[in-house]
C-alpha positions as CSV (number, residue, x, y, z in Angstrom):
1,X,76.3,56.5,15.2
2,X,73.5,55.1,12.8
3,X,71.0,54.6,15.9
4,X,71.8,58.1,17.0
5,X,70.8,59.4,13.7
6,X,67.7,57.3,13.5
7,X,66.6,58.8,16.7
8,X,66.9,62.1,15.8
9,X,64.8,61.6,12.6
10,X,62.2,59.7,14.6
11,X,62.4,62.4,17.4
12,X,61.6,65.3,14.3
13,X,58.8,63.1,12.9
14,X,57.2,62.5,16.3
15,X,57.6,66.5,17.0
16,X,55.8,67.3,13.8
17,X,52.7,64.8,14.1
18,X,52.5,66.5,17.8
19,X,52.0,69.9,16.3
20,X,49.6,68.3,13.4
21,X,47.7,67.1,16.4
22,X,47.6,70.2,18.0
23,X,46.6,72.3,15.3
24,X,43.7,69.9,14.2
25,X,41.4,71.9,16.2
26,X,42.4,75.5,15.0
27,X,41.5,77.1,11.6
28,X,43.1,79.5,9.6
29,X,41.3,82.3,7.3
30,X,41.5,81.6,3.7
31,X,43.6,84.5,3.4
32,X,46.4,83.3,6.1
33,X,45.9,79.6,4.5
34,X,46.9,81.1,0.9
35,X,50.2,82.7,2.4
36,X,51.1,79.4,3.8
37,X,50.0,77.3,0.9
38,X,49.8,79.4,-2.2
39,X,46.3,80.7,-3.6
40,X,46.2,78.3,-6.6
41,X,47.3,75.3,-4.8
42,X,45.0,75.8,-1.8
43,X,42.0,76.4,-4.4
44,X,43.0,72.8,-6.0
45,X,43.4,71.2,-2.5
46,X,39.9,72.4,-1.5
47,X,38.3,71.1,-4.6
48,X,40.3,68.1,-4.1
49,X,39.1,67.5,-0.4
50,X,42.6,67.2,1.0
51,X,41.8,70.6,2.9
52,X,38.7,71.0,4.6
53,X,37.2,74.5,4.2
54,X,33.9,76.1,5.4
55,X,31.8,79.2,5.2
56,X,30.1,79.2,8.4
57,X,27.7,82.5,7.6
58,X,25.5,82.6,4.7
59,X,26.6,86.2,3.8
60,X,28.4,86.6,0.2
61,X,31.4,88.2,2.2
62,X,31.4,85.8,5.0
63,X,34.8,84.7,6.6
64,X,36.0,81.2,5.4
65,X,38.0,78.6,7.8
66,X,40.4,76.3,6.7
67,X,41.6,73.4,9.0
68,X,45.3,74.8,10.4
69,X,46.3,70.9,10.5
70,X,45.5,70.3,6.6
71,X,47.1,73.7,5.7
72,X,50.6,73.0,7.6
73,X,50.7,69.4,5.9
74,X,50.4,71.5,2.5
75,X,52.5,74.0,3.1
76,X,55.0,75.2,0.4
77,X,58.5,75.5,0.8
78,X,59.4,78.7,2.2
79,X,63.2,78.9,2.9
80,X,65.3,81.5,1.2
81,X,67.0,80.6,-2.2
82,X,70.8,79.9,-1.7
83,X,73.0,81.4,-3.9
């Protein structure tokens, strides 16, 4: 029984790491990243360097591109509250 539980936990961890590996090559817009992480938390993580975010154009209203893997690693708990 214990072996089966350990395998399931490891399987979940492996699958999650696979998702992160695939998402490493993708980006989210700043708006999408804010929805996943939260606005204040995203700004703090960008300042700290935990989430790479770049503005590819020099314009004032240029689009921001945030590393999707890093955003997903810091996502907030979005499960509905149980009463």
